[in-house]
N, CA, C and O atoms as a Tinker XYZ file with bonds, in Angstrom:
   300  protein
     1  N      0.967000   -1.066000   -0.408000    73     2
     2  CA    -0.163000   -0.092000    0.103000    64     1     3
     3  C      1.007000    1.617000    0.283000    63     2     4     5
     4  O      0.649000    2.776000    0.071000    81     3
     5  N      2.203000    1.178000    0.673000    73     3     6
     6  CA     3.236000    1.980000    0.592000    64     5     7
     7  C      3.360000    2.873000   -0.885000    63     6     8     9
     8  O      3.062000    4.004000   -1.267000    81     7
     9  N      4.024000    1.569000   -1.494000    73     7    10
    10  CA     4.147000    1.968000   -2.901000    64     9    11
    11  C      3.247000    2.425000   -3.653000    63    10    12    13
    12  O      3.489000    3.404000   -4.358000    81    11
    13  N      1.964000    1.786000   -3.661000    73    11    14
    14  CA     0.992000    2.702000   -4.342000    64    13    15
    15  C      1.031000    3.916000   -4.114000    63    14    16    17
    16  O      1.304000    4.626000   -5.082000    81    15
    17  N      0.755000    4.655000   -2.654000    73    15    18
    18  CA     0.706000    6.023000   -2.517000    64    17    19
    19  C      1.793000    6.546000   -2.519000    63    18    20    21
    20  O      1.616000    7.765000   -2.526000    81    19
    21  N      3.235000    6.205000   -2.515000    73    19    22
    22  CA     4.094000    6.968000   -3.033000    64    21    23
    23  C      4.033000    6.889000   -4.706000    63    22    24    25
    24  O      4.273000    7.985000   -5.214000    81    23
    25  N      3.778000    5.882000   -5.605000    73    23    26
    26  CA     3.831000    6.563000   -6.438000    64    25    27
    27  C      2.640000    7.313000   -6.887000    63    26    28    29
    28  O      2.851000    7.779000   -8.007000    81    27
    29  N      1.853000    7.508000   -6.582000    73    27    30
    30  CA     0.449000    8.461000   -6.601000    64    29    31
    31  C      1.408000    9.762000   -6.107000    63    30    32    33
    32  O      1.980000   10.487000   -6.921000    81    31
    33  N      1.473000    9.898000   -5.006000    73    31    34
    34  CA     2.169000   11.176000   -4.774000    64    33    35
    35  C      3.325000   11.382000   -5.826000    63    34    36    37
    36  O      3.326000   12.527000   -6.277000    81    35
    37  N      3.973000   10.840000   -6.156000    73    35    38
    38  CA     5.569000   11.264000   -7.478000    64    37    39
    39  C      4.869000   11.603000   -8.624000    63    38    40    41
    40  O      5.469000   12.263000   -9.472000    81    39
    41  N      3.598000   11.247000   -8.837000    73    39    42
    42  CA     3.166000   11.438000  -10.087000    64    41    43
    43  C      2.359000   12.486000  -10.284000    63    42    44    45
    44  O      2.126000   13.074000  -11.340000    81    43
    45  N      1.757000   12.779000   -8.721000    73    43    46
    46  CA     1.035000   14.270000   -8.933000    64    45    47
    47  C      2.411000   15.246000   -9.068000    63    46    48    49
    48  O      2.427000   16.242000   -9.792000    81    47
    49  N      3.512000   14.821000   -8.292000    73    47    50
    50  CA     4.376000   16.336000   -8.305000    64    49    51
    51  C      4.970000   16.353000   -9.416000    63    50    52    53
    52  O      5.831000   17.228000   -9.508000    81    51
    53  N      4.785000   15.544000  -10.508000    73    51    54
    54  CA     5.834000   15.559000  -11.682000    64    53    55
    55  C      4.677000   16.547000  -12.683000    63    54    56    57
    56  O      4.942000   17.487000  -13.433000    81    55
    57  N      3.448000   15.974000  -12.382000    73    55    58
    58  CA     2.723000   16.365000  -13.472000    64    57    59
    59  C      2.039000   17.957000  -13.044000    63    58    60    61
    60  O      1.463000   18.641000  -13.889000    81    59
    61  N      2.192000   18.340000  -11.782000    73    59    62
    62  CA     2.041000   19.553000  -11.156000    64    61    63
    63  C      3.446000   20.769000  -11.963000    63    62    64    65
    64  O      3.327000   21.879000  -12.482000    81    63
    65  N      4.578000   19.951000  -11.744000    73    63    66
    66  CA     5.845000   20.680000  -12.289000    64    65    67
    67  C      6.035000   20.354000  -13.692000    63    66    68    69
    68  O      7.161000   20.295000  -14.184000    81    67
    69  N      4.833000   20.111000  -14.441000    73    67    70
    70  CA     4.989000   20.123000  -16.125000    64    69    71
    71  C      4.896000   21.250000  -16.911000    63    70    72    73
    72  O      3.741000   21.626000  -17.109000    81    71
    73  N      5.829000   21.939000  -17.447000    73    71    74
    74  CA     5.456000   23.078000  -18.263000    64    73    75
    75  C      4.090000   22.902000  -19.048000    63    74    76    77
    76  O      3.940000   21.783000  -19.539000    81    75
    77  N      3.026000   23.852000  -19.260000    73    75    78
    78  CA     2.157000   23.799000  -19.617000    64    77    79
    79  C      2.052000   24.018000  -20.974000    63    78    80    81
    80  O      2.510000   25.130000  -21.238000    81    79
    81  N      1.636000   23.422000  -21.972000    73    79    82
    82  CA     1.476000   23.815000  -23.364000    64    81    83
    83  C      1.154000   25.106000  -23.809000    63    82    84    85
    84  O      0.248000   25.723000  -23.248000    81    83
    85  N      1.958000   25.737000  -25.016000    73    83    86
    86  CA     1.648000   27.044000  -25.304000    64    85    87
    87  C      0.686000   26.703000  -26.622000    63    86    88    89
    88  O      0.976000   25.916000  -27.523000    81    87
    89  N     -0.822000   27.680000  -26.477000    73    87    90
    90  CA    -1.691000   27.639000  -27.136000    64    89    91
    91  C     -1.338000   27.910000  -28.581000    63    90    92    93
    92  O     -2.037000   27.309000  -29.397000    81    91
    93  N     -0.574000   28.546000  -28.965000    73    91    94
    94  CA    -0.032000   29.248000  -29.893000    64    93    95
    95  C      0.206000   27.570000  -30.814000    63    94    96    97
    96  O     -0.568000   26.871000  -31.469000    81    95
    97  N      1.307000   27.472000  -30.530000    73    95    98
    98  CA     1.864000   26.112000  -30.944000    64    97    99
    99  C      2.657000   26.567000  -32.529000    63    98   100   101
   100  O      3.367000   27.545000  -32.763000    81    99
   101  N      2.311000   25.685000  -33.257000    73    99   102
   102  CA     2.920000   25.775000  -34.815000    64   101   103
   103  C      1.973000   26.494000  -35.457000    63   102   104   105
   104  O      2.182000   26.770000  -36.639000    81   103
   105  N      0.750000   26.941000  -34.818000    73   103   106
   106  CA    -0.002000   27.681000  -35.581000    64   105   107
   107  C     -0.015000   29.124000  -35.839000    63   106   108   109
   108  O     -0.719000   29.694000  -36.672000    81   107
   109  N      1.119000   29.837000  -34.775000    73   107   110
   110  CA     1.651000   30.846000  -34.435000    64   109   111
   111  C      2.166000   31.424000  -36.201000    63   110   112   113
   112  O      1.839000   32.524000  -36.646000    81   111
   113  N      2.933000   30.483000  -36.908000    73   111   114
   114  CA     3.985000   30.497000  -37.806000    64   113   115
   115  C      2.748000   30.867000  -39.076000    63   114   116   117
   116  O      1.903000   30.105000  -39.546000    81   115
   117  N      3.000000   32.222000  -39.377000    73   115   118
   118  CA     2.173000   32.378000  -41.049000    64   117   119
   119  C      3.205000   31.557000  -42.606000    63   118   120   121
   120  O      4.354000   31.809000  -42.968000    81   119
   121  N      2.577000   30.944000  -42.966000    73   119   122
   122  CA     2.783000   30.176000  -44.361000    64   121   123
   123  C      3.529000   30.981000  -45.008000    63   122   124   125
   124  O      3.073000   32.125000  -45.001000    81   123
   125  N      4.593000   30.847000  -45.625000    73   123   126
   126  CA     5.074000   31.677000  -46.965000    64   125   127
   127  C      4.430000   31.594000  -48.126000    63   126   128   129
   128  O      3.556000   30.729000  -48.078000    81   127
   129  N      4.484000   31.988000  -48.863000    73   127   130
   130  CA     4.080000   31.856000  -50.013000    64   129   131
   131  C      4.551000   31.789000  -51.333000    63   130   132   133
   132  O      3.951000   31.790000  -52.409000    81   131
   133  N      6.287000   31.703000  -50.911000    73   131   134
   134  CA     7.003000   31.287000  -51.890000    64   133   135
   135  C      6.749000   30.214000  -52.900000    63   134   136   137
   136  O      6.320000   29.120000  -52.531000    81   135
   137  N      7.014000   30.496000  -54.269000    73   135   138
   138  CA     6.865000   29.029000  -54.688000    64   137   139
   139  C      7.817000   28.086000  -54.336000    63   138   140   141
   140  O      7.552000   26.893000  -54.479000    81   139
   141  N      9.064000   28.505000  -53.823000    73   139   142
   142  CA     9.877000   27.269000  -53.701000    64   141   143
   143  C      9.424000   26.356000  -52.072000    63   142   144   145
   144  O     10.131000   25.527000  -51.499000    81   143
   145  N      8.189000   26.801000  -51.687000    73   143   146
   146  CA     7.566000   25.994000  -50.301000    64   145   147
   147  C      6.848000   25.880000  -50.910000    63   146   148   149
   148  O      6.115000   26.460000  -50.109000    81   147
   149  N      5.826000   25.529000  -52.158000    73   147   150
   150  CA     5.131000   24.889000  -52.472000    64   149   151
   151  C      5.290000   22.972000  -52.590000    63   150   152   153
   152  O      6.087000   22.455000  -53.373000    81   151
   153  N      4.756000   22.494000  -52.048000    73   151   154
   154  CA     4.749000   20.983000  -51.957000    64   153   155
   155  C      3.904000   20.535000  -53.303000    63   154   156   157
   156  O      2.723000   20.803000  -53.520000    81   155
   157  N      4.876000   19.722000  -54.226000    73   155   158
   158  CA     4.007000   19.061000  -55.465000    64   157   159
   159  C      4.204000   17.635000  -54.719000    63   158   160   161
   160  O      5.298000   17.375000  -54.217000    81   159
   161  N      3.071000   16.666000  -54.652000    73   159   162
   162  CA     2.986000   15.033000  -54.229000    64   161   163
   163  C      2.731000   14.457000  -55.489000    63   162   164   165
   164  O      1.836000   14.789000  -56.267000    81   163
   165  N      3.709000   13.432000  -55.664000    73   163   166
   166  CA     3.352000   12.589000  -57.100000    64   165   167
   167  C      2.950000   11.060000  -56.374000    63   166   168   169
   168  O      3.502000   10.676000  -55.343000    81   167
   169  N      2.077000   10.404000  -56.972000    73   167   170
   170  CA     1.742000    8.999000  -56.657000    64   169   171
   171  C      2.222000    8.057000  -57.200000    63   170   172   173
   172  O      1.739000    7.694000  -58.272000    81   171
   173  N      3.007000    7.567000  -56.793000    73   171   174
   174  CA     3.552000    6.283000  -57.706000    64   173   175
   175  C      2.868000    4.873000  -57.501000    63   174   176   177
   176  O      2.155000    4.640000  -56.526000    81   175
   177  N      3.135000    3.957000  -58.486000    73   175   178
   178  CA     2.088000    2.790000  -58.551000    64   177   179
   179  C      2.511000    1.534000  -57.220000    63   178   180   181
   180  O      3.669000    1.396000  -56.826000    81   179
   181  N      1.652000    0.933000  -56.820000    73   179   182
   182  CA     2.080000    0.043000  -55.734000    64   181   183
   183  C      3.231000   -0.914000  -56.335000    63   182   184   185
   184  O      3.224000   -1.419000  -57.457000    81   183
   185  N      4.381000   -1.073000  -55.180000    73   183   186
   186  CA     5.193000   -1.907000  -55.597000    64   185   187
   187  C      5.355000   -3.405000  -55.328000    63   186   188   189
   188  O      4.603000   -3.954000  -54.524000    81   187
   189  N      5.997000   -3.862000  -55.761000    73   187   190
   190  CA     5.676000   -5.428000  -55.705000    64   189   191
   191  C      5.595000   -5.565000  -54.088000    63   190   192   193
   192  O      6.364000   -5.025000  -53.292000    81   191
   193  N      4.276000   -6.572000  -53.720000    73   191   194
   194  CA     4.216000   -7.184000  -52.642000    64   193   195
   195  C      3.165000   -6.191000  -51.726000    63   194   196   197
   196  O      2.796000   -6.437000  -50.578000    81   195
   197  N      2.746000   -4.883000  -52.633000    73   195   198
   198  CA     1.873000   -4.520000  -51.880000    64   197   199
   199  C      0.816000   -3.847000  -52.765000    63   198   200   201
   200  O      0.986000   -3.699000  -53.975000    81   199
   201  N     -0.313000   -3.433000  -52.091000    73   199   202
   202  CA    -1.551000   -3.039000  -53.079000    64   201   203
   203  C     -1.285000   -1.409000  -52.551000    63   202   204   205
   204  O     -1.540000   -0.774000  -53.574000    81   203
   205  N     -1.017000   -0.703000  -51.801000    73   203   206
   206  CA    -0.882000    0.700000  -51.280000    64   205   207
   207  C      0.127000    1.431000  -51.939000    63   206   208   209
   208  O      1.311000    1.236000  -51.664000    81   207
   209  N     -0.388000    2.617000  -53.154000    73   207   210
   210  CA     0.113000    3.253000  -53.391000    64   209   211
   211  C      1.127000    4.054000  -52.852000    63   210   212   213
   212  O      0.670000    4.525000  -51.810000    81   211
   213  N      2.408000    4.495000  -53.055000    73   211   214
   214  CA     3.247000    5.339000  -52.569000    64   213   215
   215  C      3.289000    6.925000  -53.009000    63   214   216   217
   216  O      3.649000    7.206000  -54.152000    81   215
   217  N      2.936000    7.893000  -52.134000    73   215   218
   218  CA     2.750000    9.542000  -52.532000    64   217   219
   219  C      4.369000   10.055000  -51.815000    63   218   220   221
   220  O      4.818000    9.811000  -50.695000    81   219
   221  N      4.770000   10.573000  -52.568000    73   219   222
   222  CA     6.094000   11.499000  -52.003000    64   221   223
   223  C      5.489000   12.879000  -52.668000    63   222   224   225
   224  O      5.126000   13.166000  -53.809000    81   223
   225  N      5.556000   13.700000  -51.248000    73   223   226
   226  CA     5.574000   15.467000  -51.724000    64   225   227
   227  C      6.865000   16.031000  -51.383000    63   226   228   229
   228  O      7.463000   15.846000  -50.323000    81   227
   229  N      7.268000   16.773000  -52.418000    73   227   230
   230  CA     8.840000   17.734000  -52.090000    64   229   231
   231  C      8.245000   19.000000  -52.818000    63   230   232   233
   232  O      7.090000   19.239000  -53.170000    81   231
   233  N      9.341000   19.689000  -52.922000    73   231   234
   234  CA     9.127000   21.140000  -53.228000    64   233   235
   235  C      9.793000   21.007000  -55.171000    63   234   236   237
   236  O     10.533000   20.184000  -55.709000    81   235
   237  N      9.333000   21.801000  -55.513000    73   235   238
   238  CA     9.890000   21.731000  -57.057000    64   237   239
   239  C     11.364000   21.854000  -56.830000    63   238   240   241
   240  O     11.996000   20.852000  -57.163000    81   239
   241  N     11.802000   22.479000  -56.522000    73   239   242
   242  CA    13.362000   22.377000  -56.519000    64   241   243
   243  C     14.184000   20.749000  -55.965000    63   242   244   245
   244  O     15.130000   20.256000  -56.579000    81   243
   245  N     13.833000   20.404000  -55.258000    73   243   246
   246  CA    13.891000   18.883000  -54.448000    64   245   247
   247  C     13.700000   17.694000  -55.819000    63   246   248   249
   248  O     14.559000   16.848000  -56.067000    81   247
   249  N     12.265000   17.864000  -56.690000    73   247   250
   250  CA    11.932000   17.263000  -57.791000    64   249   251
   251  C     12.842000   17.380000  -58.822000    63   250   252   253
   252  O     13.346000   16.511000  -59.533000    81   251
   253  N     13.036000   19.079000  -58.796000    73   251   254
   254  CA    14.270000   19.244000  -60.269000    64   253   255
   255  C     15.876000   18.539000  -60.086000    63   254   256   257
   256  O     16.773000   18.399000  -60.917000    81   255
   257  N     15.816000   18.229000  -58.858000    73   255   258
   258  CA    17.300000   17.451000  -58.314000    64   257   259
   259  C     17.247000   16.401000  -58.560000    63   258   260   261
   260  O     18.330000   15.845000  -58.745000    81   259
   261  N     15.973000   15.571000  -58.694000    73   259   262
   262  CA    15.485000   14.059000  -58.784000    64   261   263
   263  C     15.275000   13.956000  -60.485000    63   262   264   265
   264  O     15.083000   12.859000  -61.009000    81   263
   265  N     15.325000   15.026000  -61.163000    73   263   266
   266  CA    15.700000   14.988000  -62.823000    64   265   267
   267  C     13.883000   14.633000  -63.027000    63   266   268   269
   268  O     13.392000   13.755000  -63.736000    81   267
   269  N     13.257000   15.502000  -62.268000    73   267   270
   270  CA    11.451000   15.528000  -62.368000    64   269   271
   271  C     11.312000   16.832000  -62.613000    63   270   272   273
   272  O     12.059000   17.594000  -61.999000    81   271
   273  N     10.282000   17.413000  -63.605000    73   271   274
   274  CA     9.850000   18.502000  -63.898000    64   273   275
   275  C      8.114000   18.199000  -63.570000    63   274   276   277
   276  O      7.368000   17.345000  -64.048000    81   275
   277  N      7.958000   18.845000  -62.964000    73   275   278
   278  CA     6.704000   18.985000  -62.177000    64   277   279
   279  C      5.975000   19.772000  -62.931000    63   278   280   281
   280  O      4.847000   19.302000  -62.778000    81   279
   281  N      5.868000   20.814000  -63.764000    73   279   282
   282  CA     5.241000   21.235000  -64.537000    64   281   283
   283  C      4.834000   20.502000  -65.944000    63   282   284   285
   284  O      3.778000   20.818000  -66.492000    81   283
   285  N      5.823000   19.375000  -66.594000    73   283   286
   286  CA     5.005000   18.507000  -67.304000    64   285   287
   287  C      4.399000   17.002000  -67.009000    63   286   288   289
   288  O      4.296000   16.011000  -67.733000    81   287
   289  N      3.981000   17.298000  -65.405000    73   287   290
   290  CA     3.695000   15.786000  -65.102000    64   289   291
   291  C      2.276000   16.616000  -65.281000    63   290   292   293
   292  O      2.121000   17.826000  -65.115000    81   291
   293  N      0.829000   15.190000  -65.838000    73   291   294
   294  CA    -0.348000   15.278000  -65.708000    64   293   295
   295  C     -1.216000   15.677000  -64.682000    63   294   296   297
   296  O     -0.888000   15.064000  -63.666000    81   295
   297  N     -2.145000   16.397000  -64.477000    73   295   298
   298  CA    -2.695000   16.547000  -62.987000    64   297   299
   299  C     -3.865000   15.795000  -62.605000    63   298   300
   300  O     -4.313000   15.888000  -61.463000    81   299
């Protein structure tokens, strides 16, 4: 019984001293409207052994580094 009471008391102390989450979080940051930040998602066919297609999202410059021109892809 003493172990249970000690565990409960320790839990209360730890929770009371934990920092409160900030309400703003990531929402406070305004999204940039730069063309470089736009994400382009490409859906690939399912690989062997899977029925789930793979989707990758990258910026236009990241796709260009891989040799893919997102402007020429069908929409």
